[in-house]
C-alpha positions in Angstrom: 0.0 -0.3 0.0 1.6 3.6 -0.8 0.5 6.1 1.5 -0.8 9.5 0.7 1.7 12.0 2.5 0.2 15.5 2.8 1.4 19.2 4.4 -1.1 18.1 7.4 0.3 14.2 7.5 3.5 14.5 6.8 5.3 14.2 10.9 2.8 11.8 11.9 4.0 9.5 8.9 7.7 9.3 8.9 8.2 9.4 13.5 9.4 5.5 13.9 11.4 3.4 10.8 12.8 3.8 7.2 10.2 5.7 4.8 10.7 6.3 1.6 8.7 9.8 0.4 8.1 9.9 -4.0 7.7 13.2 -4.8 5.2 12.8 -8.0 2.8 15.5 -9.7 0.0 13.8 -11.9 0.8 15.2 -14.8 4.4 13.8 -15.3 4.8 10.7 -17.3 7.9 9.1 -15.6 6.0 9.1 -12.1 2.9 7.1 -14.0 5.5 5.1 -15.0 7.5 4.7 -11.2 4.2 4.0 -9.7 3.8 0.3 -10.5 7.2 0.0 -9.5 6.4 1.4 -5.8 3.2 -0.9 -5.2 5.2 -4.2 -5.9 8.2 -2.6 -3.6 5.0 -1.8 -0.9 3.9 -5.5 -1.1 7.3 -6.4 0.0 6.6 -4.7 3.6 9.0 -1.2 2.8 6.8 1.9 3.5 6.3 4.4 0.8 4.2 7.2 1.2 3.3 9.7 -2.0 3.9 13.1 -2.0 1.3 15.0 -4.5 3.8 18.1 -5.1 1.1 20.4 -7.2 -1.3 19.7 -3.7 1.7 20.0 -1.4 3.5 23.2 -2.1 4.9 23.4 1.3 6.9 19.8 1.2 8.1 20.3 -2.1 9.8 23.6 -0.9 10.8 22.4 2.6 12.8 19.2 0.6 14.3 21.7 -2.2 12.2 19.4 -5.0 13.2 20.6 -8.4 11.9 17.6 -10.5 9.4 14.5 -10.4 9.6 11.5 -9.4 12.1 13.1 -6.5 12.5 10.7 -3.7 13.4 10.9 0.6 14.4 8.7 1.7 13.8 8.8 5.9 15.0 6.6 9.2 12.9 7.7 12.6 12.0 10.8 11.2 15.7 12.4 10.0 16.0 12.5 6.1 19.2 10.1 5.6 18.9 10.5 1.8 17.8 11.7 -1.3 17.3 11.7 -5.0 15.7 12.4 -8.2 14.5 10.4 -11.6 12.5 7.0 -11.9 14.1 4.0 -10.4 14.3 0.3 -11.0 12.7 -2.0 -8.3 16.5 -2.9 -8.1 17.8 0.6 -7.5 15.3 1.2 -4.5 16.1 -1.6 -3.0 19.7 -1.4 -2.9 19.6 2.5 -1.4 16.7 1.6 1.0 18.9 -1.6 2.4 22.1 0.6 2.1 20.4 2.9 4.9 
């Protein structure tokens, strides 16, 4: 399951554990192609949150998102990695496992 993350529920959702947030936009073709990969990862007990960049400009600004899709990896509420661009399942798993 991919969690819908907003300005309002952001802090509550990243408190504990490892969370991968993806910043997307509905008009972004790469984001739409990335979504099935993220859904597959989420079925493997990996917590994934989706931030709609058009609807949550505060988070886009806070994390200096300049392109979609962009990713921010959190551990216990702290940002530990960020990257952008479409990624394969293996690339995402490698990044998560390293952290």
